[in-house]
N, C-alpha and C positions, 0 to 999 in steps of 0.2 A: 501710606501709613508707610513707618519705615518701621522697622524690626525692633528697634527696641520703645517704640510706641506701642508694637502689637504686643510685645511680651509685656509690658504692662499692664495693657488693660486684660490681658490673659489673667493676669495678678493678681489683678483686683475682683474681676468676674472670683474667679476661686476663694480669696478671701468672701467676700456677700456671700455666697454660697456654703463656707463653712460655716462662717456666723450665723447664719440663718439653721442651720441644719444644729448649732447649739441649741437654738431657742426653742424651736421646733421641741427634742428631742426633754431639756432642760424643763416645759412646761410636758408635758406629758409623765417626766418623773414627779413634778410638786403635784397633779392632779392626784396622782393615783398612789400619794400617799397621806392622804386623810383618811380621817375613821367612818366610816363608813354602813347602813344597818342596808341587809338583802332580807325582802325581796323589796324596791324601792313602794310600793302600793299595795292594799288590804282594803277589801269592801270596809265601808261600815259598818258593824256589830260581828266582825268575819269570828268565828269558834276553832278552835282547834289550830291553832296554822302554828308555825313555829318562826320566829324576827332569827337572824344572824346577823350579827358585828363581827364586822373586819374590822382588827388592827392592822397594820403597817406597822414597822419601826424605820423612818426618815434619819436617823442618825447613822452614820459610820462608826461609832466608838462606843457606843453604852445598846446594852439591852435594856427594850421594853420589862421591865417586871411587875406590874401592880396597875392595872386597869378597874377604872369607879363608873359606871353605867347607872347615868338618876330616870329614873322612870315617870314621866309625870302624873300626880297626884288630881288635878284639874279635873285631866280626862285617866281615870287610874287603868291600869291594863288586867283584866281579871287573872285568875287561876296561872298566876306565874310557874314556873321549873325551870330549874336548868341542869343541862345538859354537862353530867362531867368531862373534863377534860383533864387527860394523860398529865403531869404534873404542875396542873394549878387547883388550887383549891376555893371554892366559889364561899361567897357570903352573904345570904342574904341578907337586906332590915325593906321592914315594913312598918307602916306609918297609918293614924290612923285617918279618916276623910271627911271632909269640912260638909261633904255632901256627902252621903253616904247612895249604895248604887243598889236598885232593886232590880232584882232577876230571879228569873221562874224557880230558882232553889232557895231565894230569901232574900233578905239583904242584906250586904254585903259592908262594912263598919269601917277597914283594914284595904291595905293594896300594897303590894311589895313599891320602893319608893325607891328603892339601891340596889342593884350587885357589884360589889367587889370580887375581881379574880386577884389571889398571888398565889406566889407561890414556884410560878412556872419562867419563862422566859422567853422572848421575841428576839432573837439575832439580827445582828447589820445585815440589809439584806431582804429580812426574813415580816411573814405574817402570819396571825393566829385566827383563827373561823369563833367568836364564842355563840352558840347557840340556846335560846330559852324560846321556849315552848311556851302558851298563853293557851286561854280557855278562851276567850269573850274582846275585842276590843270594842270603843265606843264609834256608838253614834251619833256623838251629837258636836263634834270637831273633824274640821276639814281634813288637820293632821298633827302627827306626833311630836314630839323634841327630845331626842335623846341628850341632853349633857353628857357629855360625857369628860374622865380626865387619866391622864397616862402617865404613870411617872416613869423615870429610866433611868437605871443602874446611879449612874452619876449625876441622881438625886432632883435632873432635868426634870419639870410639870409641865404637862403641854394642857390649855384648859380649852376643850373641842366643848366649844359653846357660844361663840355666836351665831347668832341669827341673819339671814339676807335680809339689807335693806333696799330697798324702788330695785330688786332683781339684777343685782352683783351678787358677786358668792367672798364673802367673807375669806379672811385670810386662815378661822383656825373653822370653819361649819362646822356646826353640833351636827349628828345625823339626824335624818326627818325620813317620818316612814309616809306617806302620802295616804289620806282615808279616803278613798269613793265612794260614787253610788251603787248603791246592795245589788249585786246583777252585771256587774263590769264585767268583759268579755278580760279584757285587758286584767281588768282584778284576780279572775277566776285563773290564767292563764298562769299568774304571777303566782297566786298562790298555791300549786299544783307542784310547780318549778320548786317554789322553796320545801315544800314536805319530800321532793324526790330527792333535790339536795342533802337534806339531815340525814337521809337513810341511807345516800353517797357512801363509802370511803375516803377520808380523810385526803389522801393522798391522790385519788382520782379529782377531790374536788383541785388543789395546789396546783395538777398537771395543767390539765385544764385550764384554771384562773391564766397560769404562767404561758400557756398557750397563747391563749387571747389578747396579753400585753406584747407578747412578743409577737404577732401577727399585725398587732395593730404600730408597734414601734417602726415593724420592719417596709411596712404603708408607707409612713411619713420618711423614711429613708430613700426612698425609691424615689419617691414628688420630688426629694432637695437634690437628685444626683438628674432627676429631670431636668430642675432650673440651669443646672449647675453645664448640659450637655445640649440648653439649647443659646445660652449664652456663650457657650467654647464658640458655637456654630456661629451665631450673628456676627463675632469678630472675626472670624474666618473670613468668611465673607464679605468684611466690608476690609481686608487688608488687598485681595486683588484691584479691586475698583480703583484705589487709591495711584 
């Protein structure tokens, strides 16, 4: 193999590696841009817990100025309370239930159906956690879907309302909370983690999340560089034999 061919092969290997790295990092960025609910699961009928809606800003030139989360009323979440957020004003909307819910404290005929946060700002490259406490989750369904609308300062509205069909994640998926069988150890751990996160300082939460994402991206980069080194080695070993 001539020097020219060797150089061309190395350039092709480098180009493939660069494209692979760009694809991996782009995919990681897109996956982290979805509005999500944490923890991912709770036990059916769980009481006195906290749900955290994480809203990242996926725009480069606009800020998020309004967030609307819609709570299901066919399987209502009871006893909803909103945690105050600096700079944000929360408006809670309740609706009449088609089917009242019987509890130990009586029959519930109304439940929160929508929470709207306005007045604050989530800048490019930032995210905001919105904490919502609940008194009781339903025990007659396997999951809860929280459709969400995210409004930007330039007027754009992203509708996080799509539900998964056939196991494939849609482009704009709605946050989904899985409800597991009562007594699940994993769910108990998730509940404990959620309560601990609610009590932690916001700065600590943000730092931990950033560190975790940074480590994940670093791991992807190391893997791609490993592929590049392997390709370089193969080309070099072929050159002397020719």
